[in-house]
C-alpha positions as semicolon CSV with decimal commas, in nm:
position;residue;x (nm);y (nm);z (nm)
1;M;13,547;6,991;3,958
2;F;13,507;6,623;3,872
3;L;13,386;6,697;3,518
4;Q;13,659;6,952;3,468
5;T;13,916;6,698;3,585
6;V;13,778;6,452;3,331
7;G;13,834;6,723;3,069
8;F;14,194;6,767;3,186
9;G;14,231;6,389;3,169
10;I;14,115;6,385;2,806
11;V;14,371;6,650;2,714
12;T;14,650;6,468;2,898
13;A;14,545;6,138;2,739
14;S;14,558;6,303;2,395
15;I;14,915;6,420;2,450
16;L;15,012;6,082;2,593
17;A;14,851;5,902;2,300
18;L;15,062;6,095;2,050
19;A;15,381;6,027;2,244
20;A;15,314;5,669;2,362
21;V;15,192;5,545;2,023
22;G;15,500;5,692;1,855
23;F;15,720;5,528;2,119
24;T;15,559;5,186;2,079
25;V;15,543;5,194;1,695
26;Q;15,916;5,253;1,680
27;F;15,989;4,984;1,937
28;S;15,766;4,723;1,775
29;V;15,956;4,747;1,448
30;T;16,312;4,811;1,570
31;N;16,330;4,650;1,918
32;I;16,505;4,960;2,056
33;L;16,376;5,116;2,379
34;N;16,460;5,472;2,284
35;L;16,495;5,646;2,622
36;A;16,606;5,965;2,446
37;Y;16,248;5,993;2,320
38;G;16,142;6,253;2,577
39;D;16,438;6,476;2,493
40;V;16,355;6,462;2,123
41;M;16,011;6,588;2,228
42;T;16,177;6,881;2,405
43;A;16,400;6,957;2,107
44;S;16,090;6,960;1,884
45;A;15,925;7,201;2,127
46;F;16,224;7,434;2,101
47;V;16,194;7,422;1,721
48;A;15,828;7,523;1,754
49;Y;15,929;7,800;1,996
50;V;16,191;7,936;1,755
51;S;15,950;7,931;1,461
52;A;15,677;8,099;1,666
53;T;15,910;8,374;1,791
54;A;16,024;8,424;1,430
55;G;15,670;8,529;1,344
56;L;15,517;8,206;1,213
57;N;15,174;8,093;1,329
58;P;15,218;7,884;1,648
59;W;15,020;7,598;1,496
60;I;15,256;7,600;1,200
61;G;15,521;7,567;1,471
62;M;15,357;7,241;1,578
63;I;15,391;7,108;1,224
64;T;15,752;7,229;1,213
65;G;15,822;7,055;1,543
66;G;15,667;6,734;1,412
67;I;15,880;6,744;1,097
68;F;16,192;6,810;1,303
69;G;16,111;6,518;1,536
70;S;16,063;6,291;1,235
71;L;16,390;6,382;1,065
72;F;16,593;6,392;1,386
73;S;16,468;6,048;1,493
74;Y;16,556;5,906;1,153
75;L;16,909;6,052;1,169
76;L;16,949;5,940;1,530
77;N;16,877;5,584;1,432
78;R;17,080;5,590;1,112
79;F;17,400;5,740;1,254
80;V;17,393;5,644;1,624
81;Y;17,179;5,337;1,693
82;T;17,225;5,138;1,371
83;P;17,607;5,109;1,403
84;F;17,560;4,950;1,747
85;I;17,294;4,712;1,611
86;R;17,527;4,604;1,331
87;R;17,786;4,512;1,593
88;G;17,533;4,281;1,758
89;S;17,448;4,500;2,059
90;K;17,162;4,355;2,263
91;L;16,869;4,524;2,436
92;F;17,056;4,620;2,755
93;V;17,348;4,777;2,567
94;M;17,106;4,975;2,351
95;I;16,928;5,102;2,663
96;I;17,261;5,242;2,787
97;V;17,322;5,400;2,446
98;T;16,978;5,567;2,444
99;I;17,025;5,695;2,800
100;S;17,358;5,842;2,693
101;M;17,189;6,016;2,398
102;S;16,925;6,149;2,635
103;L;17,189;6,309;2,857
104;I;17,375;6,447;2,556
105;L;17,058;6,606;2,416
106;Q;16,965;6,757;2,751
107;N;17,308;6,911;2,796
108;V;17,319;7,045;2,440
109;M;16,982;7,211;2,491
110;Q;17,100;7,359;2,821
111;I;17,412;7,495;2,651
112;I;17,201;7,659;2,380
113;W;16,904;7,784;2,583
114;G;17,019;7,759;2,942
115;P;16,805;7,650;3,239
116;N;16,536;7,914;3,170
117;F;16,169;7,852;3,104
118;F;16,016;7,929;2,764
119;T;15,664;7,965;2,631
120;V;15,525;7,894;2,286
121;P;15,298;8,197;2,228
122;I;14,943;8,077;2,162
123;P;14,645;8,314;2,127
124;A;14,406;8,273;2,419
125;G;14,097;8,220;2,201
126;S;13,753;8,143;2,338
127;S;13,648;7,866;2,576
128;V;13,425;7,580;2,467
129;R;13,178;7,407;2,700
130;F;13,095;7,042;2,639
131;L;12,900;6,817;2,878
132;G;12,997;7,033;3,174
133;M;13,364;7,041;3,074
134;I;13,543;7,358;2,965
135;F;13,818;7,345;2,702
136;T;14,037;7,623;2,568
137;T;14,090;7,659;2,195
138;S;14,442;7,518;2,225
139;Q;14,313;7,214;2,413
140;I;14,051;7,151;2,144
141;V;14,325;7,166;1,879
142;I;14,544;6,924;2,077
143;I;14,257;6,675;2,108
144;A;14,175;6,712;1,737
145;V;14,539;6,656;1,637
146;A;14,557;6,343;1,854
147;V;14,231;6,201;1,718
148;A;14,337;6,273;1,360
149;A;14,678;6,111;1,420
150;M;14,525;5,799;1,575
151;L;14,272;5,762;1,291
152;G;14,549;5,815;1,038
153;L;14,766;5,551;1,204
154;H;14,475;5,307;1,216
155;S;14,411;5,360;0,845
156;L;14,780;5,315;0,768
157;L;14,813;4,990;0,963
158;T;14,482;4,846;0,842
159;F;14,432;4,948;0,480
160;T;14,776;5,005;0,325
161;K;15,053;4,774;0,207
162;L;15,300;4,980;0,408
163;G;15,101;4,925;0,726
164;K;15,080;4,552;0,664
165;A;15,454;4,543;0,598
166;M;15,517;4,727;0,927
167;R;15,300;4,480;1,116
168;A;15,476;4,186;0,951
169;T;15,819;4,331;1,034
170;A;15,715;4,389;1,395
171;T;15,587;4,031;1,429
172;D;15,878;3,846;1,264
173;P;16,150;4,050;1,087
174;E;16,329;3,745;0,950
175;L;16,016;3,594;0,799
176;A;15,912;3,934;0,660
177;R;16,254;3,970;0,496
178;N;16,228;3,622;0,343
179;C;15,886;3,713;0,204
180;G;16,037;4,002;0,011
181;I;15,960;4,289;0,247
182;R;16,238;4,548;0,251
183;T;16,271;4,555;0,628
184;K;16,545;4,822;0,632
185;R;16,316;5,064;0,451
186;I;16,029;4,972;0,686
187;T;16,258;5,043;0,980
188;D;16,345;5,386;0,842
189;L;15,977;5,464;0,787
190;A;15,896;5,349;1,141
191;W;16,152;5,596;1,280
192;L;16,010;5,875;1,063
193;L;15,655;5,801;1,177
194;S;15,757;5,764;1,541
195;G;15,952;6,089;1,528
196;L;15,656;6,273;1,375
197;L;15,430;6,164;1,660
198;C;15,710;6,242;1,906
199;G;15,748;6,596;1,771
200;L;15,374;6,662;1,766
201;G;15,345;6,524;2,120
202;G;15,632;6,742;2,242
203;V;15,480;7,063;2,106
204;A;15,134;6,967;2,234
205;L;15,284;6,901;2,578
206;V;15,452;7,240;2,614
207;I;15,145;7,423;2,479
208;D;14,932;7,252;2,743
209;L;15,185;7,313;3,022
210;G;15,228;7,678;2,928
211;S;15,604;7,681;2,983
212;F;15,892;7,438;2,942
213;Q;16,267;7,396;2,978
214;S;16,535;7,157;2,855
215;T;16,430;6,873;3,090
216;T;16,052;6,888;3,033
217;G;16,028;6,604;2,782
218;G;16,261;6,380;2,982
219;E;16,042;6,426;3,290
220;F;15,737;6,326;3,084
221;L;15,902;5,999;2,977
222;V;15,771;5,802;3,279
223;P;15,401;5,854;3,188
224;I;15,484;5,771;2,825
225;I;15,652;5,441;2,919
226;A;15,373;5,368;3,169
227;A;15,111;5,413;2,897
228;A;15,309;5,200;2,649
229;I;15,368;4,917;2,897
230;L;15,014;4,932;3,034
231;G;14,875;4,864;2,688
232;G;15,149;4,621;2,590
233;V;15,482;4,736;2,448
234;G;15,472;4,717;2,070
235;Q;15,093;4,748;2,054
236;P;14,979;5,085;1,910
237;Y;14,617;5,025;2,010
238;G;14,730;4,920;2,355
239;A;14,928;5,244;2,383
240;M;14,610;5,439;2,303
241;L;14,427;5,252;2,579
242;G;14,719;5,299;2,819
243;A;14,729;5,672;2,742
244;L;14,361;5,706;2,831
245;V;14,405;5,516;3,159
246;I;14,721;5,702;3,265
247;G;14,582;6,040;3,157
248;M;14,265;5,998;3,360
249;A;14,443;5,844;3,660
250;T;14,704;6,119;3,690
251;E;14,447;6,398;3,664
252;M;14,220;6,229;3,920
253;A;14,521;6,200;4,149
254;A;14,578;6,573;4,108
255;L;14,218;6,635;4,217
256;V;14,204;6,390;4,507
257;I;14,561;6,399;4,639
258;N;14,798;6,663;4,508
259;P;14,906;6,777;4,158
260;E;15,268;6,714;4,259
261;Y;15,198;6,339;4,277
262;K;15,079;6,298;3,916
263;E;15,405;6,137;3,803
264;V;15,412;5,924;4,118
265;V;15,073;5,782;4,022
266;A;15,198;5,707;3,669
267;F;15,507;5,536;3,810
268;G;15,294;5,343;4,060
269;L;15,065;5,216;3,784
270;L;15,373;5,114;3,586
271;I;15,510;4,911;3,879
272;V;15,172;4,747;3,948
273;M;15,135;4,649;3,582
274;L;15,488;4,505;3,575
275;L;15,407;4,297;3,882
276;I;15,064;4,175;3,775
277;R;15,088;4,154;3,397
278;P;15,434;4,253;3,269
279;Q;15,339;4,187;2,907
280;G;15,065;4,452;2,921
281;L;14,691;4,447;2,857
282;L;14,723;4,375;2,485
283;A;15,035;4,161;2,472
284;E;15,162;4,004;2,154
285;V;15,497;4,172;2,100
286;A;15,640;4,226;2,449
287;S;15,741;3,866;2,519
288;Q;15,889;3,827;2,172
289;K;16,095;4,144;2,215
290;E;16,234;4,034;2,554
291;V;16,072;4,316;2,748
292;A;15,836;4,110;2,959
293;A;15,985;4,051;3,303
């Protein structure tokens, strides 16, 4: 049971890594705590559900969901968040705006699909044994997608001019702008990248859960924020580390205590981290962005 729980923790950490890294990449560049993030995940899952029920391969549905998340996040920033930023809205005001968007998205999804549960149809496939752990085919794909996304992000940030421009914009937007970096374009690309990871994470989440409804992504937001803050808000590599810690901790809690307390454990770790080290394990951006307590 312990080894199998470790396997569950790896799967959960993979989903969290997709979501938390997307969340923190967007925040590091834009300084917006997008609390509608979880609901964009749910909307992406519904897009995957619609494409799968229309006859497309479910894994194509994951790509479709990722593309939707990318485009929707870009439009959300361009037509909702940016006008408030131009008026000089600060962090607290933007938090209220993102919460409002979260509620709007949830209610729109409930109007369209109702309070029912839905399932993205995935073929059962065969089970794979590895070091005493058993993974389904869908879990193997989720882990592979997460690993590929993290390696791709690492390559982008380390070896490309775009990645260096994103890092410069996250560190000091004004200095980056004075050095000739087109920070507005970098911001747009950050939202597109964040939305892609958000969409992929949302579809991966509902595939792993088996069923979902309009509030599923919003309920998953606490572990996402916990992972992001644990690693240091604005630190993609910290978010990867935080996802691993939160993923393992919540699954171990399900084994030792009760599966119903998984989110409680994530919230507890979040509170402890805020009390002990509010800037996170890898903290460079949090204090600059005014998120450290």
